[in-house]
PAKELUM-845798 format. One record per residue (C-alpha): x, y negated, z; residue in three letters. Coordinates in steps of 0.5 Angstrom, whole numbers. Example, Ala and Ser with C-alpha at 12.3 -4.5 7.8 and 13.67 -1.06 7.14 Angstrom:
# PAKELUM-845798
R	px	py	pz	res
R	25	9	16	Ala $
R	27	2	14	Ser $
# end
This chain:
# PAKELUM-845798
R	px	py	pz	res
R	-56	306	604	Met $
R	-50	311	603	Asn $
R	-45	311	609	Glu $
R	-40	312	604	Ser $
R	-41	305	601	Asn $
R	-38	301	607	Thr $
R	-35	306	612	Asn $
R	-29	311	611	Val $
R	-31	317	616	Thr $
R	-27	323	618	Thr $
R	-30	326	624	Gly $
R	-25	322	629	Arg $
R	-26	315	627	His $
R	-30	310	623	Gln $
R	-27	304	620	Asp $
R	-31	298	616	Pro $
R	-28	298	610	Phe $
R	-29	293	604	Asp $
R	-28	296	597	Pro $
R	-28	289	594	Arg $
R	-21	289	597	Ala $
R	-18	294	592	Phe $
R	-20	289	586	Gly $
R	-20	291	579	Lys $
R	-18	299	579	Val $
R	-16	302	572	Ala $
R	-18	310	573	Val $
R	-13	313	568	Leu $
R	-16	320	566	Leu $
R	-15	325	560	Gly $
R	-8	324	557	Gly $
R	-4	329	552	Ala $
R	-2	334	557	Ser $
R	-5	341	557	Ala $
R	-9	339	563	Glu $
R	-13	334	559	Arg $
R	-20	337	560	Glu $
R	-19	338	567	Val $
R	-16	331	568	Ser $
R	-23	328	564	Leu $
R	-27	331	569	Val $
R	-23	329	575	Ser $
R	-23	322	573	Gly $
R	-30	322	571	Asp $
R	-32	324	578	Arg $
R	-27	319	581	Ile $
R	-30	313	577	Tyr $
R	-37	315	579	Ala $
R	-35	315	586	Ala $
R	-32	308	586	Leu $
R	-38	305	582	Val $
R	-42	308	587	Arg $
R	-38	305	593	Ser $
R	-38	298	589	Gly $
R	-31	298	586	Val $
R	-30	294	580	Asp $
R	-27	299	576	Cys $
R	-25	302	568	Lys $
R	-24	308	565	Met $
R	-17	308	561	Ile $
R	-15	314	557	Asp $
R	-7	314	556	Pro $
R	-7	318	550	Ala $
R	-9	311	546	Asp $
R	-4	305	548	Asp $
R	-4	305	555	Leu $
R	1	299	556	Met $
R	-4	295	551	Gly $
R	-10	297	555	Gln $
R	-7	296	562	Leu $
R	-5	289	559	Ala $
R	-12	287	557	Ala $
R	-15	290	563	Tyr $
R	-10	287	568	Gln $
R	-12	291	574	Pro $
R	-10	290	581	Asp $
R	-9	297	582	Arg $
R	-9	304	578	Ala $
R	-12	311	581	Phe $
R	-8	316	577	Ile $
R	-13	322	575	Ala $
R	-8	325	570	Leu $
R	-6	332	571	His $
R	1	335	568	Gly $
R	6	332	564	Arg $
R	6	325	562	Gly $
R	2	323	568	Gly $
R	4	327	574	Glu $
R	11	327	573	Asp $
R	13	320	574	Gly $
R	13	317	567	Thr $
R	6	314	568	Val $
R	8	312	575	Gln $
R	15	309	572	Gly $
R	11	305	567	Leu $
R	6	302	573	Leu $
R	12	300	577	Glu $
R	15	296	571	Ser $
R	8	293	570	Met $
R	7	291	577	Gly $
R	1	295	578	Ile $
R	0	299	585	Pro $
R	-2	306	585	Tyr $
R	-4	312	589	Gln $
R	0	317	592	Gly $
R	7	319	590	Ser $
R	12	315	587	Gly $
R	17	316	581	Val $
R	22	321	584	Leu $
R	17	325	588	Ala $
R	13	326	582	Ser $
R	18	328	578	Ala $
R	21	333	583	Leu $
R	14	336	585	Ala $
R	13	337	577	Met $
R	19	341	577	Asp $
R	18	348	580	Lys $
R	25	350	580	Tyr $
R	28	343	583	Arg $
R	23	343	588	Thr $
R	25	350	590	Lys $
R	32	348	590	Leu $
R	30	343	595	Leu $
R	26	347	600	Trp $
R	32	353	600	Gln $
R	37	347	602	Ala $
R	33	345	608	Val $
R	31	352	610	Gly $
R	24	353	608	Leu $
R	21	359	605	Pro $
R	20	360	598	Thr $
R	20	366	594	Pro $
R	26	368	590	Asp $
R	27	366	583	Phe $
R	31	365	577	Arg $
R	31	359	572	Leu $
R	31	362	565	Val $
R	33	358	559	Glu $
R	34	363	554	Thr $
R	32	371	553	Pro $
R	39	374	554	Asp $
R	38	371	561	Met $
R	32	376	563	Leu $
R	37	381	565	Glu $
R	38	378	571	Tyr $
R	31	378	573	Cys $
R	29	385	573	Ala $
R	32	386	580	Glu $
R	26	381	582	Leu $
R	20	385	579	Leu $
R	14	385	580	Pro $
R	14	377	578	Val $
R	11	371	576	Phe $
R	13	368	569	Val $
R	11	361	569	Lys $
R	13	354	565	Pro $
R	18	350	570	Ser $
R	14	344	568	Leu $
R	7	345	568	Glu $
R	1	346	573	Gly $
R	-6	349	574	Ser $
R	-3	356	572	Ser $
R	-2	354	565	Val $
R	2	359	561	Gly $
R	3	364	567	Val $
R	3	371	567	Ala $
R	5	377	572	Arg $
R	10	382	570	Val $
R	11	389	573	Asp $
R	15	392	568	Arg $
R	22	390	565	Glu $
R	20	391	558	Gln $
R	14	386	559	Asp $
R	19	380	561	Leu $
R	20	378	554	Leu $
R	13	377	552	Pro $
R	12	373	558	Ala $
R	18	369	557	Phe $
R	16	367	550	Glu $
R	9	365	552	Lys $
R	11	361	558	Ala $
R	17	357	554	Ser $
R	12	356	548	Gly $
R	10	350	553	His $
R	16	346	551	Asn $
R	19	348	558	Ser $
R	25	352	561	Ser $
R	22	358	565	Val $
R	21	360	572	Leu $
R	21	367	574	Val $
R	19	368	581	Glu $
R	18	374	585	Gln $
R	11	376	587	Phe $
R	9	376	594	Ile $
R	3	381	595	Asp $
R	-2	378	600	Gly $
R	-7	373	600	Pro $
R	-6	366	597	Glu $
R	-8	359	601	Tyr $
R	-7	352	600	Thr $
R	-7	346	605	Val $
R	-9	339	603	Ala $
R	-5	333	605	Ile $
R	-8	326	606	Leu $
R	-5	320	608	Asn $
R	0	324	613	Gly $
R	-5	329	616	Glu $
R	-6	336	614	Ala $
R	-13	338	612	Leu $
R	-16	345	614	Pro $
R	-13	351	611	Val $
R	-17	354	605	Ile $
R	-16	362	603	Arg $
R	-17	363	596	Ile $
R	-20	369	594	Glu $
R	-20	370	586	Ala $
R	-23	375	582	Gln $
R	-18	375	577	Asn $
R	-11	378	577	Glu $
R	-9	372	580	Phe $
R	-11	365	581	Tyr $
R	-11	363	574	Asp $
R	-13	357	570	Tyr $
R	-20	360	569	Glu $
R	-21	362	577	Ala $
R	-19	355	578	Lys $
R	-24	351	574	Tyr $
R	-29	355	570	Leu $
R	-30	361	574	Ser $
R	-36	361	579	Asp $
R	-34	368	582	Asp $
R	-27	365	586	Thr $
R	-28	365	593	Gly $
R	-26	360	598	Tyr $
R	-26	361	606	Arg $
R	-26	355	610	Leu $
R	-25	356	616	Pro $
R	-19	360	613	Ser $
R	-19	366	618	Gly $
R	-12	365	620	Leu $
R	-12	364	628	Ser $
R	-11	357	630	Lys $
R	-4	358	632	Thr $
R	-2	361	625	Arg $
R	-6	355	621	Glu $
R	-2	350	625	Gln $
R	4	353	623	Glu $
R	2	353	616	Met $
R	0	346	616	Gln $
R	7	344	619	Ala $
R	11	348	614	Ile $
R	6	344	609	Ala $
R	8	337	611	Leu $
R	15	339	612	Thr $
R	15	341	604	Ala $
R	11	335	602	Phe $
R	16	330	606	Glu $
R	22	334	603	Thr $
R	21	332	596	Ile $
R	19	325	598	Gly $
R	11	326	597	Cys $
R	6	321	600	Ser $
R	-1	319	600	Gly $
R	-4	325	598	Trp $
R	-3	332	595	Gly $
R	-4	340	596	Arg $
R	1	345	598	Val $
R	0	352	596	Asp $
R	2	358	599	Phe $
R	2	366	599	Met $
R	2	370	606	Glu $
R	6	377	605	Asp $
R	4	384	608	Gln $
R	9	382	614	Arg $
R	5	375	616	Gly $
R	10	371	613	Arg $
R	8	364	609	Phe $
R	12	363	603	Trp $
R	11	356	599	Leu $
R	9	356	592	Leu $
R	9	349	589	Glu $
R	6	342	591	Val $
R	1	338	587	Asn $
R	2	331	587	Thr $
R	-5	329	583	Ile $
R	-10	335	585	Pro $
R	-16	336	581	Gly $
R	-22	333	583	Met $
R	-27	337	580	Thr $
R	-33	341	583	Glu $
R	-29	347	584	His $
R	-23	343	587	Ser $
R	-20	345	593	Leu $
R	-18	338	596	Val $
R	-25	335	596	Pro $
R	-27	342	600	Met $
R	-22	341	605	Ala $
R	-24	333	606	Ala $
R	-31	335	607	Lys $
R	-29	340	613	Ala $
R	-27	334	617	Val $
R	-33	329	615	Gly $
R	-30	326	609	Leu $
R	-35	326	603	Asp $
R	-33	326	596	Phe $
R	-34	318	595	Asp $
R	-31	317	602	Ala $
R	-25	321	600	Leu $
R	-24	317	594	Val $
R	-23	311	598	Leu $
R	-19	314	603	Glu $
R	-14	316	597	Val $
R	-14	310	594	Leu $
R	-12	306	600	Lys $
R	-5	309	599	Ser $
R	-4	304	594	Ser $
R	-5	298	599	Met $
R	2	296	602	Pro $
R	0	299	609	Asp $
R	-5	304	607	Ser $
R	-9	301	613	Ser $
R	-17	300	613	Pro $
R	-19	293	611	Val $
R	-24	291	616	Ile $
R	-29	286	614	Met $
R	-32	280	619	Asp $
R	-39	280	621	Ala $
R	-41	275	615	Asp $
R	-37	280	610	Gln $
R	-40	286	612	Glu $
R	-47	283	612	Arg $
R	-46	281	605	Glu $
R	-44	287	603	Ser $
R	-50	291	606	Gln $
R	-55	286	602	Ile $
R	-51	287	596	Val $
R	-51	295	597	Ala $
R	-58	295	599	Glu $
R	-60	290	593	Ala $
R	-57	295	588	Glu $
R	-60	301	591	Ala $
R	-67	298	591	Asp $
R	-67	293	585	Pro $
R	-73	289	584	Val $
# end
């Protein structure tokens, strides 16, 4: 019998948990964003984990009449596994709230803000958090104000997973990079390049998980390095001292909470040559593929993938507290699980 079927283990505590308390769960995956393919993989893995844990669930693709599918299935809650616009930007969250369906993770406002890199950085600046200098560019003539920032990253302000991102070192290359980024129907963010290692901090129900250092073999940690390449290196432990790691985790939690995020997410950083940490962005629905970073960090504190999925989904419950089974319920759950694992 798999321990993750009935227990959530973090290495610090172990709570009996009854997956039946979730009721019917709609796993939302796919959608119509530029990150559809990644979402399909994340959602499929999340669905399989829920099934293994005994959760009554169904996969639903919002690309085809989401309201109709939800009305027909009538779930008790949703697990949103959508990445990018139309799923991670508050729109689906708003629909679920209007239908009275709880969901995991950040709410409407926090999701919308985190998806908007420009406004996220404005908020961080306002509270004194470190983030690289930047410009919002809506028309080509505004690029003349970006030359002083070179080298830079040019990226759509409203996309994730490094979609449409280009590094630019020369002023004459700003326009092609702008045209590429603006092709994603988004205003464009030009952000000063920070020369140094990249890190990420996963957040889970109010706690910062161990820091991961990312060592991409490409020019930067782009879409291919994130989801397709087997050559990308990940250092866990990160190589930072305990004090420095705690510093980064504290900044990550503050950055996460400043935007109003909750439940789970991931905060990305750069470290410059002087050892200063710089905030890049927040992901409110991180990838859950075999290459993804949140499962790696969770594993380091004793949470296997199935237990992680349950822990994330718990944020859709009113108090996000463990559901404790009485002795009869625990024995019944164990009998059912053993019967499913070893059918006659």
